[in-house]
C-alpha positions in Angstrom: 27.9 -87.1 64.8 28.4 -88.2 61.4 31.1 -86.7 58.6 29.5 -86.4 55.0 30.7 -89.2 53.1 30.7 -87.3 50.3 33.3 -85.3 51.6 35.4 -88.1 53.2 35.5 -89.8 49.8 36.6 -86.6 48.3 39.2 -86.6 51.0 40.6 -90.3 50.4 40.6 -89.8 46.9 42.7 -86.9 47.2 45.3 -88.0 49.8 48.6 -88.1 48.7 47.7 -85.7 45.9 48.8 -82.0 46.2 45.6 -79.6 47.4 46.7 -77.4 44.9 44.7 -79.6 42.4 41.3 -78.8 44.3 38.5 -79.3 42.2 36.4 -76.5 41.5 32.6 -76.8 42.8 29.7 -75.5 41.1 28.1 -72.6 42.8 25.0 -74.4 43.8 27.3 -76.9 45.5 29.0 -74.1 47.3 25.7 -72.4 48.2 24.1 -75.7 49.3 27.1 -76.9 52.1 26.8 -72.8 53.2 23.1 -73.4 53.9 23.5 -76.1 55.7 26.1 -74.6 58.0 23.8 -71.3 58.4 20.6 -73.7 59.4 22.8 -75.7 61.8 23.7 -72.7 63.8 20.4 -71.3 63.8 18.9 -74.3 64.7 21.0 -74.4 67.4 21.9 -71.3 68.7 20.4 -71.5 71.8 22.0 -74.2 72.7 25.0 -73.4 71.3 27.4 -74.5 74.6 26.7 -77.9 74.1 29.0 -78.0 70.7 31.5 -75.6 71.8 35.4 -76.4 71.9 36.7 -75.9 75.6 39.7 -74.0 75.9 42.1 -75.4 78.5 40.8 -73.2 81.1 37.3 -74.0 80.7 37.9 -77.7 80.9 39.9 -77.4 83.9 37.4 -75.4 85.7 34.7 -78.3 84.6 37.1 -80.7 85.9 37.2 -78.4 89.3 33.7 -78.7 89.7 32.6 -75.7 88.0 29.5 -75.3 86.4 28.9 -76.2 82.7 29.6 -73.4 79.7 26.7 -71.1 79.0 25.5 -69.6 75.6 27.8 -67.0 75.3 25.3 -63.5 75.5 23.8 -62.5 72.3 26.0 -59.1 72.5 29.6 -60.4 73.0 32.2 -60.7 69.8 31.6 -64.3 69.6 28.1 -63.9 68.3 29.5 -60.7 66.6 31.4 -62.3 64.3 28.5 -64.9 63.5 26.0 -62.1 62.5 28.8 -60.6 60.5 29.1 -63.5 58.6 25.1 -64.5 58.5 24.7 -60.9 57.3 27.0 -61.5 54.6 25.0 -65.2 53.7 21.8 -63.5 53.9 23.0 -61.4 50.4 23.3 -64.4 48.4 20.9 -66.8 50.3 17.5 -68.4 48.7 15.6 -67.3 51.2 16.9 -63.7 52.3 13.8 -63.1 54.4 14.8 -65.9 56.5 18.2 -64.9 57.7 17.3 -61.5 58.1 14.6 -62.4 60.2 16.7 -63.7 62.7 19.3 -60.8 62.7 16.2 -58.7 63.3 15.1 -61.0 66.0 18.7 -61.0 67.7 18.6 -57.1 67.6 15.3 -56.2 68.6 15.7 -58.4 71.8 18.6 -56.3 72.6 17.2 -52.8 71.9 19.7 -52.8 69.3 22.6 -52.2 71.9 26.2 -52.9 72.0 27.4 -54.7 74.8 28.5 -53.8 77.9 31.7 -52.1 78.1 32.2 -48.6 76.4 35.7 -48.4 74.9 36.1 -52.4 74.4 36.1 -53.1 70.9 35.1 -56.6 71.3 31.9 -55.3 72.5 31.2 -52.9 69.4 31.3 -55.9 66.9 27.8 -56.2 66.8 27.3 -52.9 65.7 28.6 -54.7 62.1 25.3 -55.9 61.4 22.9 -53.7 63.3 24.5 -50.9 60.6 23.8 -53.1 57.6 20.5 -53.6 58.7 20.0 -50.1 59.1 21.3 -49.7 55.6 18.5 -51.9 54.4 15.1 -51.3 56.5 16.0 -47.6 57.9 14.7 -48.1 61.1 16.5 -45.6 63.6 16.7 -48.0 66.3 19.1 -49.8 64.6 21.9 -47.3 64.5 20.7 -44.7 67.5 22.7 -47.1 70.4 25.8 -47.6 68.5 25.9 -43.9 67.2 25.3 -42.7 71.0 28.1 -45.4 72.3 30.9 -44.0 69.5 30.1 -40.2 70.2 30.8 -40.9 73.9 34.0 -42.6 72.8 34.9 -39.1 70.7 33.8 -37.2 73.3 35.9 -38.9 76.1 39.1 -40.7 74.1 41.2 -43.0 76.0 45.0 -41.9 74.8 47.4 -44.5 76.9 49.7 -47.0 75.8 48.7 -50.0 73.8 51.3 -52.2 75.2 49.8 -55.2 76.8 51.8 -55.8 80.1 52.1 -52.0 81.0 50.7 -50.7 83.8 48.5 -48.7 83.8 47.7 -49.7 80.1 45.0 -48.6 77.4 45.3 -51.7 75.3 41.8 -53.1 75.9 40.5 -49.6 75.9 42.0 -48.6 72.4 42.6 -51.3 69.8 45.9 -53.0 71.5 45.5 -56.7 70.0 45.5 -57.8 66.6 41.6 -59.1 66.7 40.4 -55.7 67.6 40.8 -54.6 63.9 37.8 -57.1 62.6 36.1 -56.4 66.2 35.5 -52.4 65.6 37.0 -50.4 62.5 34.4 -51.5 60.2 31.8 -50.1 62.4 33.1 -46.9 62.8 33.9 -47.0 58.7 29.9 -48.2 58.2 28.8 -45.2 60.7 30.9 -42.9 58.6 29.4 -43.7 55.5 25.9 -43.9 56.5 26.0 -40.4 58.1 28.4 -38.9 56.2 30.2 -37.5 59.4 34.0 -37.6 59.0 34.8 -38.0 62.2 34.2 -41.4 62.6 36.3 -42.2 59.6 39.2 -39.7 61.2 38.9 -41.7 64.4 38.6 -45.1 63.1 42.0 -44.2 60.6 43.9 -42.5 63.6 43.5 -45.6 66.2 44.2 -48.3 63.4 47.1 -46.5 62.5 48.2 -46.6 66.4 47.8 -50.8 66.3 49.6 -51.4 63.3 52.4 -49.2 64.2 52.6 -51.6 67.1 51.9 -55.1 66.0 52.6 -55.1 62.4 55.8 -57.2 61.7 57.0 -55.8 58.3 59.9 -58.5 58.0 57.2 -61.2 57.9 54.3 -58.9 56.5 52.1 -60.4 59.5 50.3 -59.4 62.7 51.6 -60.2 66.3 48.7 -61.1 68.4 49.6 -58.1 70.9 52.8 -56.8 72.5 53.3 -59.6 74.6 54.4 -62.1 72.1 57.0 -60.2 70.6 60.1 -62.2 72.6 58.1 -65.7 71.6 59.2 -68.2 69.2 57.8 -71.4 67.8 59.4 -74.5 68.3 61.5 -74.2 64.8 62.6 -70.9 66.3 60.2 -68.8 64.2 57.5 -65.8 65.4 54.6 -66.6 66.4 51.6 -65.4 64.5 48.4 -66.3 65.9 46.6 -67.5 62.3 43.1 -66.4 63.8 44.3 -63.4 64.9 45.7 -62.9 61.3 42.4 -63.9 60.3 40.7 -61.5 62.5 42.8 -58.2 60.5 42.4 -59.9 57.4 39.1 -60.6 57.4 37.9 -57.2 59.1 39.7 -55.4 56.2 37.5 -57.5 53.7 34.6 -56.2 55.2 35.5 -52.7 55.9 37.5 -51.6 52.4 34.0 -51.3 50.6 33.1 -48.7 53.1 35.7 -46.7 52.4 35.3 -43.4 50.3 37.0 -44.3 46.8 38.4 -40.6 47.1 39.8 -40.7 50.6 43.4 -40.0 50.5 43.5 -42.7 53.4 42.3 -45.7 51.6 45.3 -46.4 50.0 47.0 -47.4 53.3 43.9 -50.4 54.0 44.3 -51.3 50.2 48.1 -52.0 50.1 47.4 -53.5 53.7 45.4 -55.9 52.7 47.3 -56.8 49.2 51.2 -57.5 51.4 48.8 -59.6 53.6 47.2 -61.8 51.0 50.5 -62.3 49.0 52.1 -63.6 52.4 49.1 -65.6 53.0 49.3 -67.5 50.3 52.8 -68.2 50.3 52.5 -70.1 53.7 49.1 -71.9 53.1 49.3 -75.4 53.9 49.2 -78.3 51.1 45.8 -79.6 52.6 44.6 -76.2 52.0 44.5 -74.9 55.7 46.8 -72.2 57.7 48.5 -73.5 60.6 47.4 -72.6 64.1 51.1 -70.5 64.1 51.2 -69.7 60.7 55.0 -70.0 60.8 54.9 -73.4 62.8 54.2 -75.6 60.0 52.5 -79.0 59.6 55.2 -80.2 62.1 54.3 -77.9 65.1 50.6 -77.7 64.1 49.7 -81.3 62.7 46.0 -80.7 63.6 44.1 -78.4 61.1 42.1 -75.5 62.5 39.2 -73.9 60.5 38.5 -70.4 61.7 41.4 -69.0 60.8 41.6 -70.8 57.1 37.8 -69.9 56.9 38.7 -66.0 57.4 41.6 -66.0 54.9 39.3 -67.9 52.2 36.8 -65.2 52.8 39.6 -62.4 52.5 41.3 -63.7 49.5 37.7 -64.5 47.5 36.5 -61.0 48.4 39.8 -59.4 46.9 39.1 -61.2 43.8 35.4 -60.6 43.4 36.4 -57.0 43.9 39.1 -56.7 41.4 41.7 -56.1 44.2 43.2 -59.7 43.6 44.2 -61.5 40.2 42.1 -64.4 39.8 45.0 -66.6 38.3 47.0 -66.1 40.8 44.7 -66.4 43.9 42.0 -68.4 42.8 43.9 -71.9 43.4 44.3 -70.5 46.8 40.6 -70.1 47.6 39.7 -73.6 46.1 42.1 -75.4 48.4 41.0 -73.7 51.4 37.2 -73.9 50.2 37.8 -77.8 49.9 39.8 -77.7 53.2 36.9 -76.5 55.0 34.3 -78.2 53.3 36.0 -81.4 54.3 35.6 -80.1 57.9 31.4 -80.0 57.8 29.3 -82.9 59.4 26.7 -84.1 57.7 24.4 -82.0 60.1 26.0 -78.9 59.4 28.5 -78.3 62.1 32.0 -77.2 61.2 34.4 -78.6 62.9 37.9 -78.3 63.6 37.6 -74.3 65.1 40.1 -73.6 67.4 38.4 -72.7 71.1 38.3 -69.4 72.4 42.2 -67.9 73.0 44.8 -65.8 72.1 47.5 -68.1 70.9 48.0 -71.3 68.7 45.8 -74.0 70.5 43.8 -77.2 69.7 41.1 -78.2 67.7 38.8 -81.0 67.6 36.5 -82.6 64.5 33.0 -82.6 66.8 33.7 -79.3 68.1 32.7 -75.5 66.8 32.1 -72.2 67.8 30.0 -69.3 67.0 32.9 -67.2 65.4 34.6 -70.0 62.9 31.1 -70.8 62.0 30.5 -66.8 60.8 33.8 -67.0 59.4 32.6 -70.1 57.0 29.4 -68.4 56.2 31.4 -65.1 54.9 33.6 -67.5 53.1 31.1 -69.5 51.5 29.3 -66.1 50.4 32.4 -65.2 48.2 33.6 -68.2 47.1 29.7 -68.5 45.4 30.3 -65.2 43.8 33.7 -65.8 42.8 32.2 -69.2 40.9 29.8 -67.1 39.4 27.0 -67.1 41.4 24.3 -65.1 41.2 23.5 -62.0 43.9 19.6 -61.7 44.9 18.3 -58.6 42.8 15.1 -58.3 44.9 15.2 -55.5 47.6 15.8 -56.7 51.4 12.9 -57.0 53.2 11.8 -58.6 56.5 8.9 -60.9 57.0 5.4 -59.5 57.1 4.2 -57.5 60.1 7.6 -56.8 61.2 8.7 -52.9 61.1 11.0 -51.7 58.8 10.9 -48.1 60.1 10.2 -46.2 63.1 5.9 -46.5 63.2 3.9 -43.5 63.6 0.9 -44.3 65.2 -0.7 -40.8 65.7 -0.4 -40.0 62.3 -2.3 -42.9 61.2 -5.3 -42.5 63.3 -6.5 -40.3 66.4 -7.9 -43.5 67.8 -7.6 -43.3 71.6 -5.4 -46.1 72.6 -1.7 -46.9 74.5 1.4 -46.8 72.7 5.2 -47.1 73.6 8.4 -47.0 71.0 12.1 -46.0 71.4 12.7 -42.7 70.1 16.3 -42.8 69.0 16.0 -39.4 67.0 15.7 -37.6 70.3 18.6 -38.9 72.2 17.5 -42.5 72.4 14.2 -42.0 74.7 11.8 -44.3 75.7 7.9 -43.1 75.8 4.8 -44.3 76.7 1.3 -43.0 76.8 -2.8 -44.2 77.2 -5.5 -41.6 76.6 -4.5 -39.4 79.9 -0.8 -39.8 80.8 2.3 -39.8 78.8 6.0 -40.6 80.0 9.4 -40.6 79.0 12.7 -42.4 80.2 16.2 -41.7 79.3 18.5 -43.5 77.0 21.8 -44.5 76.3 22.9 -41.1 74.5 22.4 -39.4 77.8 24.4 -41.7 79.7 27.4 -39.1 80.3 24.7 -37.0 81.1 22.7 -35.5 84.7 19.8 -37.9 83.6 19.6 -41.3 85.1 16.8 -43.5 85.5 14.6 -40.7 86.6 11.0 -40.9 84.4 9.4 -37.5 82.5 5.8 -36.4 82.7 4.5 -35.4 79.7 1.3 -33.6 80.3 -1.6 -34.1 77.8 -4.9 -33.2 77.4 -6.1 -35.1 74.6 -7.2 -38.7 74.4 -5.4 -39.4 71.4 -2.2 -40.3 71.1 0.5 -37.4 71.0 3.9 -38.9 71.5 4.9 -39.4 67.5 2.8 -36.3 66.6 5.2 -34.3 69.5 8.6 -35.7 68.1 8.0 -35.3 64.7 6.8 -31.8 65.3 9.7 -31.0 67.5 12.2 -32.4 64.6 10.5 -29.5 62.5 11.1 -26.7 65.0 7.7 -26.6 66.9 8.7 -27.0 70.4 6.5 -29.6 72.8 7.8 -27.4 76.0 5.1 -25.0 74.9 1.4 -25.9 75.0 -0.1 -25.7 71.4 -3.8 -27.0 72.5 -2.8 -30.9 73.9 -0.5 -30.4 76.0 3.2 -29.7 76.6 6.5 -31.1 78.3 7.1 -28.6 81.0 7.9 -30.9 83.7 11.3 -30.8 85.2 13.4 -34.1 85.8 17.4 -33.6 85.6 19.2 -35.9 87.9 16.0 -36.4 90.2 13.5 -39.5 90.2 10.7 -37.4 88.3 7.5 -39.6 88.9 8.2 -42.9 90.1 11.6 -43.2 89.2 13.4 -46.1 91.6 17.3 -45.9 93.1 18.7 -47.9 95.4 18.9 -46.5 99.3 22.8 -46.9 100.4 24.1 -45.5 103.6 20.9 -43.2 103.6 21.3 -41.7 100.1 19.3 -42.5 97.3 21.8 -44.0 94.4 19.8 -44.0 91.2 21.0 -46.2 88.5 22.2 -44.7 85.1 20.0 -44.0 81.8 18.6 -47.1 80.7 20.8 -49.9 78.7 18.3 -51.8 76.7 14.4 -52.0 76.0 12.3 -54.8 74.5 8.6 -54.1 73.8 6.4 -57.3 74.4 3.1 -55.7 73.8 1.4 -52.5 72.3 -2.1 -52.9 71.6 -5.1 -50.0 71.8 -5.7 -51.9 75.0 -2.2 -52.1 76.8 1.6 -51.6 76.2 4.1 -53.4 78.3 7.8 -53.4 77.5 11.1 -53.5 79.8 13.8 -51.4 80.6 17.3 -52.5 82.0 19.4 -50.3 83.6 22.8 -51.1 85.3 25.5 -49.2 87.5 28.8 -49.7 89.3 29.0 -48.4 92.8 31.9 -49.4 94.8 33.0 -52.5 92.8 29.8 -53.9 92.5 27.4 -53.7 89.5 23.8 -53.3 90.2 21.3 -54.3 87.8 17.5 -53.5 87.0 14.9 -55.0 84.7 11.6 -52.8 85.2 8.9 -54.2 83.4 6.4 -51.2 82.5 2.4 -51.9 82.1 0.3 -48.9 81.1 -3.6 -49.8 80.6 -6.4 -47.5 78.8 -8.2 -45.3 81.3 -5.8 -45.3 84.0 -3.7 -42.2 85.5 -1.0 -44.6 86.6 1.5 -47.0 85.2 2.3 -50.3 86.6 5.8 -51.5 87.1 7.5 -54.8 88.0 11.1 -54.1 88.9 14.0 -57.1 89.5 17.1 -56.0 90.8 20.8 -57.7 90.9 23.9 -57.6 92.0 26.9 -58.6 90.0 24.1 -60.4 87.8 22.8 -62.4 90.7 19.1 -61.4 92.3 19.3 -59.1 95.1 16.7 -60.1 97.9 16.6 -57.8 100.6 18.2 -54.7 98.6 17.5 -51.4 100.1 15.3 -49.8 96.9 13.7 -46.2 97.4 11.0 -44.8 95.1 10.5 -41.4 94.2 8.9 -38.1 93.3 10.6 -35.1 92.9 9.5 -31.9 94.7 11.3 -29.8 92.4 13.3 -28.5 95.3 10.4 -27.7 97.5 8.3 -26.0 94.8 5.6 -29.1 95.3 4.2 -30.2 98.5 5.0 -33.5 99.6 2.0 -35.2 101.1 1.5 -39.1 102.0 -0.8 -41.8 103.2 1.2 -44.9 104.4 -1.9 -46.9 105.3 -3.1 -46.6 101.8 0.7 -47.0 100.5 1.3 -44.1 98.6 3.2 -40.8 98.3 2.7 -37.7 96.4 3.2 -34.2 95.2 1.0 -31.2 94.1 2.2 -28.0 93.0 1.7 -24.9 90.9 3.3 -25.5 87.0 3.1 -22.8 84.8 -0.6 -21.3 85.4 -2.3 -24.4 86.2 -1.6 -27.4 88.8 0.2 -30.8 89.1 -0.3 -33.9 91.2 2.1 -36.9 90.7 2.6 -40.0 92.9 3.9 -43.5 93.2 2.2 -46.3 95.6 3.0 -50.0 96.2 1.4 -52.5 98.8 1.5 -50.7 102.4 2.8 -53.7 104.1 5.9 -53.7 101.7 6.8 -50.0 102.9 9.5 -49.2 105.7 9.4 -45.8 105.7 8.4 -43.0 104.0 11.0 -39.9 103.8 10.9 -36.3 102.4 14.7 -35.2 101.8 15.2 -31.9 101.2 18.0 -29.8 99.1 20.6 -29.0 101.3 21.5 -25.8 99.9 20.5 -24.1 96.2 23.6 -25.3 94.3 22.0 -28.9 95.4 19.7 -29.5 92.7 17.1 -31.6 91.6 18.0 -33.0 95.0 14.4 -32.8 96.8 12.0 -35.5 97.0 9.7 -37.5 98.9 10.6 -41.1 99.0 9.0 -44.9 99.5 11.5 -46.9 101.3 11.4 -50.4 100.6 13.3 -54.1 100.1 13.7 -56.3 97.5 11.6 -59.5 97.7 13.3 -62.8 97.6 12.9 -62.8 94.0 14.8 -59.7 93.6 11.3 -57.8 92.9 9.9 -54.8 93.7 6.4 -53.8 92.4 4.7 -50.6 92.5 2.7 -47.8 90.7 3.5 -44.2 89.3 1.3 -41.4 87.3 -0.2 -38.2 87.5 -3.1 -35.8 87.4 -2.8 -32.5 85.5 -5.5 -29.6 86.3 -5.5 -28.3 83.1 -6.7 -31.7 81.5 -9.6 -32.0 84.2 -11.4 -34.2 86.2 -8.1 -34.1 88.8 -8.5 -30.2 89.8 -7.5 -29.9 93.2 -4.9 -31.8 95.6 -8.2 -33.1 97.4 -9.3 -34.4 94.1 -6.0 -36.2 93.8 -5.7 -37.6 97.5 -9.2 -38.7 96.4 -8.2 -40.7 93.5 -5.0 -42.4 95.3 -7.2 -43.5 98.2 -9.5 -45.3 95.7 -6.8 -47.2 93.9 
């Protein structure tokens, strides 16, 4: 890997000269190298593990024959920091659509969900770019899941100690380490600004103060990484203050302050904290423009430079100048020194070197290795340095490429054509709904995760051939209930905690164990003839995390949708896993019927002055047993089912179909009609 000869020449020419005399680059030069780094990162994103700086633990693991490193999951904090920087960069880039499209694809393929851990700040980081995209493009899908996650946290807050080594501790469930002040608070503040709901700002302020009270060192005006560092010291006797840890805090303040209300009395605390840190950071910058990995350890303790902390500090200082919080004459020299040092670490290909590996304390860095969070910090720094030097911001309204939706589609408002349709419905508690000309359904999403709902499937009974999903949801928002039939059909089918029609579950110890509401979705195809999408489910049972990825296909003209479900245990394919596919009997109100030779189970029931047949079916040879489960007593609600018991195949897969026939829609007018239809499939 080659380093730019221009920057090497600059480094040699400046050898022995104080970096305080750093030349001022032009805005165009800053933009060019920032774009180079951004484009290199996008180009290598899927293979980013090849360029990662290894921690001591990873290096030892590989030496012991461990598996090679994989790319970080899209939704981890590592990438969250990259997306935050890329989001800043798209605001000044010559081709902002390119970078907006890239971010959109990341969000879209992950259903705009935060990562898995409900309380952990690291898993909230991606919300920063989700909410920024929402501000620009107003697609409710971009805000729904993160808002649902935060509402759940507010409903069930953690209140335990922040002390790192206490047992038990809530240090990880709250913000017990300084990095967390980058990961989560900017998301809470931005959500408060977008929604106008003070509760998000109040929670952020409460938790931020708790962390600051514990980890802020008033004598040194710096943050401890966590409480386990209180007694640790550098070789020179100074306290250990990790550069990147303080960079997380300082960069997080620069991201969050723009979203704090100007008239909010709590804002002054954050401005004062930012200014105090800025003043301290200026005094401990090294002559080469970087900051030591241990901020007070000096060049002697840390002879090798490091770029992630330096990028965050350069970003934060430049932002303060641009927003009139810091004096330009006082702080611009420090920004220019930092920027010059950073550009000397960029290779000709665009890799930013000398990024410290994943860690929690000062460590090592290497000229030809990087990490995505360091690149995110560099992009944020380049964006603000460009502005500081007079670079112009693109005045055009943010947009995505043609063909990418910038708001929730409303197919039925545009046409009454006969077609299939599916979409995420954030405005109704994160439902995911799908339909064709004969049938319609919905599954329950993240916003209902703390309720009784699980992986059950709800039937929307329709008696028109045109799409009704968007129409009914829109009418419901204006007070017209889809639980009443206004001539097109209605939702009067109760699911609750049951399987509904075709919901799956594990069959463990003679009991149905459904997974929780879906965690993410992906639309693969939605055309008039066919819609295909994925729903991902998960649940921890007795210390084992079970997962299910359901691919659902609905085609025009069929009363059944098709499912291919892949099951996992702790992330590994689960072959031979006992599975049940259920149809609720509404606790005995519906009559269960079945035909094992034909491979189906069904129910027939009277429902609000009409009759309904529901069913699930699969290849007969894959059925181990058909079982009817009855409710134990009147308090055992939603427990009655007829079940197909089966096992996942060698690929962890189960295939089946499910659907309904409603008498009021015509054609299927009796139990005999329904059985005849199922036997013909």
